[in-house]
C-alpha positions as CSV (number, residue, x, y, z in Angstrom):
1,M,18.8,-32.3,-26.4
2,I,15.0,-31.6,-25.8
3,D,13.4,-30.7,-28.9
4,N,10.7,-27.9,-29.6
5,E,7.7,-30.5,-28.8
6,Q,9.2,-31.8,-25.8
7,L,9.8,-28.4,-24.4
8,N,6.5,-27.6,-25.3
9,Q,5.3,-30.7,-23.2
10,I,7.2,-29.2,-20.4
11,A,6.5,-26.1,-20.4
12,P,3.3,-26.0,-18.2
13,L,5.0,-27.7,-15.6
14,I,7.9,-25.3,-15.4
15,E,5.4,-22.7,-15.3
16,E,3.7,-24.4,-12.5
17,V,6.5,-25.0,-10.3
18,A,7.4,-21.0,-10.7
19,D,3.9,-19.9,-9.8
20,V,4.7,-21.8,-6.3
21,S,5.9,-18.4,-4.9
22,L,4.3,-15.3,-5.2
23,K,6.0,-11.7,-4.7
24,I,3.9,-8.9,-3.2
25,A,5.4,-5.4,-3.1
26,T,4.2,-2.4,-1.9
27,F,5.9,1.2,-3.3
28,N,5.7,4.8,-2.6
29,L,7.2,6.4,-5.6
30,F,7.6,9.8,-3.8
31,N,5.8,12.4,-6.6
32,Y,6.1,10.3,-9.5
33,L,5.6,13.2,-12.1
34,E,7.3,13.5,-16.0
35,P,8.7,16.8,-16.6
36,P,7.8,19.6,-17.3
37,F,4.7,19.6,-14.9
38,A,5.6,20.6,-11.5
39,F,4.1,18.9,-7.8
40,Y,3.0,21.3,-5.3
41,D,4.4,24.3,-6.7
42,F,6.0,25.9,-9.4
43,E,9.7,24.8,-8.2
44,R,9.2,21.3,-7.9
45,I,10.1,20.1,-11.3
46,Y,12.6,17.5,-12.6
47,S,14.9,17.8,-14.7
48,I,15.3,16.0,-17.8
49,E,18.2,14.2,-16.2
50,Q,16.5,14.1,-12.7
51,W,13.7,12.4,-14.1
52,Q,15.6,9.9,-16.5
53,K,17.8,8.7,-13.0
54,K,14.4,8.0,-11.1
55,Q,13.2,6.4,-13.8
56,R,16.0,4.4,-14.1
57,W,15.8,3.6,-9.9
58,I,12.8,2.4,-9.9
59,T,13.7,-0.1,-12.9
60,H,16.3,-1.4,-11.5
61,Y,14.5,-2.4,-8.5
62,L,11.5,-4.3,-10.3
63,Q,14.1,-5.7,-12.1
64,Q,16.2,-6.9,-9.6
65,H,14.0,-8.0,-6.8
66,K,10.9,-9.4,-9.5
67,P,7.7,-8.5,-7.6
68,D,4.5,-10.6,-8.9
69,V,2.0,-8.1,-7.8
70,I,2.7,-4.4,-6.8
71,G,0.7,-1.8,-5.6
72,F,2.0,2.1,-5.9
73,Q,1.3,5.3,-4.1
74,E,2.2,9.1,-5.1
75,V,1.6,8.5,-8.6
76,F,1.0,11.4,-10.8
77,S,1.9,10.6,-14.1
78,V,-0.1,7.0,-14.6
79,Q,0.8,6.7,-18.5
80,S,4.5,7.1,-17.6
81,L,4.0,4.6,-15.0
82,K,2.4,2.0,-17.3
83,A,4.6,2.1,-19.9
84,L,7.3,1.9,-17.6
85,V,6.0,-1.3,-15.6
86,A,4.7,-2.9,-19.2
87,Q,8.9,-2.8,-20.1
88,C,9.3,-4.7,-16.8
89,G,7.6,-7.5,-17.2
90,F,3.9,-6.2,-15.9
91,P,1.2,-6.8,-18.4
92,Y,-1.9,-5.5,-16.6
93,F,-2.1,-2.4,-15.2
94,A,-4.9,0.0,-13.5
95,V,-5.9,2.8,-11.6
96,V,-8.9,4.6,-10.0
97,D,-8.5,8.4,-10.7
98,E,-6.5,10.6,-12.0
99,M,-3.9,13.9,-10.3
100,R,-5.4,17.1,-10.5
101,V,-3.9,19.9,-12.4
102,V,-3.7,23.9,-11.7
103,D,-2.4,26.6,-13.0
104,D,-2.0,24.5,-16.2
105,Y,1.2,22.6,-15.3
106,I,0.8,22.6,-11.1
107,C,-0.5,18.9,-10.4
108,R,-1.7,17.9,-7.3
109,D,-3.4,14.8,-5.6
110,P,-1.2,11.8,-6.9
111,V,-3.3,8.7,-6.7
112,V,-2.5,5.1,-6.1
113,A,-2.2,2.5,-8.7
114,I,-1.4,-1.6,-9.0
115,A,0.9,-3.5,-11.5
116,S,0.4,-7.5,-12.0
117,R,1.9,-9.8,-13.6
118,Y,-1.5,-11.8,-13.5
119,P,-4.6,-10.6,-14.8
120,I,-6.3,-8.1,-13.5
121,K,-10.2,-9.3,-13.7
122,Q,-11.9,-6.3,-12.4
123,V,-11.0,-3.2,-10.8
124,E,-13.0,-0.2,-8.8
125,A,-13.1,2.3,-6.0
126,V,-14.0,1.7,-2.9
127,V,-17.0,3.7,-1.8
128,A,-17.4,3.8,2.0
129,D,-20.9,2.8,3.1
130,P,-22.8,6.4,3.8
131,K,-25.0,4.5,6.5
132,I,-22.4,3.0,8.8
133,S,-20.3,6.4,8.1
134,E,-23.2,8.7,9.5
135,E,-23.1,6.1,12.4
136,M,-19.6,7.1,13.4
137,G,-20.5,10.2,13.6
138,L,-18.7,11.3,9.6
139,H,-20.7,12.3,6.7
140,R,-22.9,10.3,5.0
141,E,-20.8,11.7,1.9
142,F,-17.6,10.5,3.5
143,S,-14.8,10.4,1.2
144,F,-11.3,8.6,1.0
145,S,-8.4,11.7,1.6
146,R,-7.3,9.5,-2.3
147,K,-9.2,6.9,-3.5
148,V,-9.0,3.4,-2.6
149,L,-8.1,1.0,-5.4
150,R,-9.6,-2.7,-5.1
151,A,-8.2,-5.1,-8.5
152,T,-9.4,-8.6,-8.6
153,L,-6.6,-10.9,-9.3
154,D,-6.4,-14.2,-10.8
155,L,-3.7,-16.0,-8.9
156,P,-1.9,-19.3,-9.3
157,H,-3.9,-22.1,-7.5
158,I,-6.2,-19.1,-5.4
159,G,-8.2,-17.7,-8.1
160,D,-9.9,-14.6,-7.7
161,C,-8.2,-12.5,-4.9
162,D,-9.0,-8.6,-4.4
163,C,-5.9,-6.9,-3.6
164,Y,-6.5,-3.3,-2.3
165,V,-4.1,-0.4,-2.6
166,V,-4.1,2.5,-0.1
167,H,-2.3,5.4,0.6
168,F,-3.9,6.9,3.9
169,K,-4.2,10.3,5.0
170,S,-1.2,11.8,5.8
171,K,0.0,13.0,9.0
172,R,-0.1,16.5,8.0
173,P,-2.7,19.0,9.7
174,M,-5.8,19.1,7.5
175,L,-6.0,22.9,8.8
176,E,-4.0,25.8,7.9
177,F,-3.4,28.7,10.1
178,T,-3.2,32.3,8.2
179,E,-1.1,34.9,10.5
180,D,-3.5,38.1,11.6
181,N,-1.5,40.9,11.4
182,T,-4.2,43.1,13.5
183,L,-2.9,40.4,16.4
184,S,0.4,40.5,18.2
185,L,3.1,37.8,18.0
186,E,2.5,35.9,21.2
187,K,-1.4,35.7,20.2
188,N,-0.6,34.8,16.8
189,R,1.8,31.7,18.1
190,V,-0.9,30.9,20.4
191,E,-3.5,30.8,17.9
192,Q,-1.3,28.7,15.6
193,F,-0.5,26.2,18.1
194,K,-4.4,26.0,18.7
195,M,-4.9,25.0,15.1
196,Q,-2.0,22.5,14.8
197,I,-3.7,20.4,17.9
198,A,-7.0,20.5,15.8
199,G,-5.4,20.2,12.6
200,E,-3.0,16.7,13.5
201,W,-6.3,15.7,15.1
202,G,-8.5,15.7,12.2
203,S,-6.1,14.3,10.3
204,T,-5.9,11.8,12.5
205,M,-9.4,11.3,12.6
206,Q,-9.3,10.6,8.9
207,R,-6.7,8.3,8.9
208,G,-8.4,6.0,11.4
209,S,-12.1,6.1,9.9
210,E,-10.5,5.6,6.4
211,A,-9.0,2.5,7.7
212,A,-12.1,1.4,9.5
213,L,-14.4,2.1,6.8
214,L,-12.8,0.6,4.3
215,F,-12.0,-2.6,6.6
216,I,-16.0,-2.9,6.8
217,E,-16.6,-2.5,2.9
218,M,-13.6,-5.6,2.9
219,I,-15.2,-7.9,4.8
220,A,-18.7,-7.1,3.1
221,R,-16.8,-7.8,-0.1
222,K,-16.0,-10.9,1.3
223,E,-19.0,-12.1,2.3
224,T,-20.4,-11.7,-1.1
225,T,-17.5,-13.2,-3.2
226,G,-15.2,-15.4,-1.1
227,N,-12.4,-13.6,-2.5
228,A,-9.0,-13.9,-0.8
229,M,-7.9,-10.3,0.7
230,L,-4.7,-8.5,0.5
231,L,-4.5,-5.1,1.7
232,I,-1.1,-2.9,0.4
233,G,0.5,0.2,0.5
234,D,1.5,3.4,2.6
235,F,-1.1,3.2,6.3
236,N,0.9,6.6,7.2
237,N,0.6,5.3,10.6
238,S,2.0,2.7,12.8
239,L,-0.5,-0.3,12.8
240,K,0.5,-0.9,16.8
241,D,-0.4,2.8,18.2
242,G,-4.5,2.5,18.5
243,V,-5.3,4.6,15.4
244,L,-4.9,1.9,13.2
245,N,-5.1,-1.4,14.9
246,H,-8.4,-2.5,14.4
247,L,-6.8,-3.7,10.7
248,L,-5.8,-6.6,12.8
249,S,-8.9,-7.1,15.2
250,H,-9.2,-10.8,15.4
251,S,-11.9,-11.4,17.8
252,L,-15.7,-10.3,19.3
253,R,-15.9,-8.2,22.3
254,V,-19.3,-10.1,23.5
255,G,-18.4,-14.1,22.8
256,S,-16.4,-16.8,23.0
257,Q,-13.0,-17.4,21.4
258,T,-14.9,-20.8,19.7
259,D,-17.3,-18.0,17.8
260,S,-14.7,-15.7,17.2
261,A,-12.5,-18.6,15.4
262,R,-15.2,-20.6,13.4
263,Y,-17.2,-17.5,12.2
264,I,-15.0,-14.2,11.6
265,G,-11.6,-16.0,11.0
266,Q,-11.9,-15.9,7.6
267,Y,-12.3,-11.9,7.8
268,C,-10.0,-10.9,9.9
269,L,-6.5,-9.4,8.7
270,W,-3.0,-10.4,9.2
271,D,0.5,-8.4,9.1
272,A,3.0,-10.1,7.0
273,W,5.3,-9.5,9.6
274,D,3.9,-11.4,12.1
275,L,3.2,-14.3,9.7
276,F,6.4,-14.7,8.4
277,Q,7.9,-13.7,12.1
278,A,5.7,-17.0,13.4
279,S,6.9,-19.3,10.4
280,A,10.3,-19.8,12.0
281,E,11.7,-19.7,15.3
282,N,14.6,-17.7,14.1
283,N,12.5,-14.8,12.8
284,R,11.6,-13.7,15.7
285,H,15.1,-12.6,16.8
286,I,14.9,-10.5,13.4
287,V,14.1,-6.8,13.9
288,R,11.7,-5.3,11.8
289,P,13.2,-2.6,9.7
290,P,12.1,0.5,9.3
291,T,10.3,2.3,6.3
292,H,10.5,5.8,6.5
293,Y,12.4,8.3,8.5
294,Y,11.3,11.8,9.6
295,G,15.1,13.7,10.9
296,E,16.2,11.1,13.3
297,I,12.7,9.4,14.4
298,S,12.2,6.0,11.6
299,S,9.0,4.4,11.7
300,V,6.8,1.6,9.9
301,L,4.5,3.2,7.5
302,D,4.3,0.3,4.7
303,Y,2.1,-2.2,5.3
304,I,0.7,-5.6,3.9
305,L,-1.6,-7.2,5.3
306,L,-3.4,-10.8,4.5
307,S,-6.7,-12.6,4.7
308,C,-6.5,-16.2,6.2
309,E,-5.5,-18.0,2.9
310,F,-2.1,-16.6,3.5
311,N,-1.8,-17.4,7.4
312,A,-0.1,-20.9,8.0
313,S,-1.8,-21.4,10.8
314,Y,-5.1,-21.0,9.0
315,Q,-6.8,-24.6,8.7
316,H,-7.3,-24.1,5.0
317,S,-4.9,-21.6,4.4
318,I,-3.1,-22.4,0.6
319,F,-0.1,-20.1,1.0
320,A,2.3,-19.4,3.4
321,V,4.6,-16.4,4.6
322,T,8.2,-17.3,3.8
323,D,10.2,-13.9,3.6
324,Y,9.9,-10.4,4.2
325,H,11.9,-7.9,2.7
326,T,12.3,-4.3,3.3
327,Y,14.7,-2.8,0.4
328,N,15.5,0.8,2.6
329,R,19.5,1.0,1.8
330,H,18.7,4.4,-0.1
331,L,17.3,5.6,3.3
332,I,20.3,4.2,5.8
333,N,23.2,4.7,3.5
334,P,22.2,6.3,0.1
335,S,24.5,7.1,-2.6
336,F,23.5,10.1,-4.2
337,E,24.9,9.2,-7.6
338,Y,22.5,6.2,-7.7
339,D,19.8,7.1,-5.2
340,G,19.5,10.6,-5.6
341,E,16.1,10.5,-7.2
342,S,14.7,7.5,-5.5
343,T,11.7,7.5,-2.8
344,D,11.9,8.7,0.9
345,H,9.8,5.4,1.6
346,G,11.2,2.0,2.1
347,V,9.8,-0.8,-0.5
348,V,8.0,-4.1,1.4
349,M,7.9,-7.2,-0.2
350,V,7.0,-10.4,0.9
351,T,6.8,-13.8,-0.5
352,L,4.2,-16.1,-0.1
353,T,5.1,-19.7,-0.9
354,L,2.4,-22.9,-1.9
355,R,1.9,-24.4,1.2
356,S,3.0,-28.4,0.3
């Protein structure tokens, strides 16, 4: 029988063993808004039953999968989420923005948030460098479509780690078409088509610019602090199609591979999925699960990117990616009774294990 004194002696050892692994997740909550408020128009209001069902679904995920750090998107009701995650064992919570309320109870512009089992030492909204913005052909006052949250976490074994939570610009066209009654139906449709093309490309440019300017700020921050980096969120885009792939740049256009590895390796990011695939031969035969469906089209929009401290192939890494899990049963085989008020995204979580 272990007495209380012995238990107190071994408790730190138990905690140290438990901290050998960290679980990091990203979770798009899909219109997380407590009634009687409405999201976007007056007809979109959860009933009390629907809201409770949504709360239960989120709680069940957190209790079952037990992430240690989780980034949220589409948060309207900040205080409700803060209370929910506190009940699930997340004493640390932060946001850097608030939703916008129009017409008394119609809400727009949801925000991102972070919840953590480990202390949040600092939290700030990332601001793009005005000089670089201008040199890219953008406005000096360029702003992210949704504020990017940077939280400095005190994580076991690694210490200060900067975690960035994002929700990049959606693919929804940023320009709206208004019907002109003085024009023929054909002319209206042609004008609508032109506006659609311009609006979609405008959203693409915004999304790509957000990623580039954020990454530049991440590099500048690491130059100053040396902190490890996590970038998690809903990217609203595949990393592979060219719009966002600069987030995974690992070499200089001019210079040797040796220079790249020596001087910029510590500032690079890696897709957690790629690191997981590389961790064991058998993983390479696993197909990456989608995180979103648009009709019959599936895609991966939700990502966790990691700095060199979590890349097992990097000489001075501290953790390795040992598991990658996408919870998307509610997307491919939903049960209305259970999943009816869940989310339209899969929830991505990675397990980071301390290297021996």
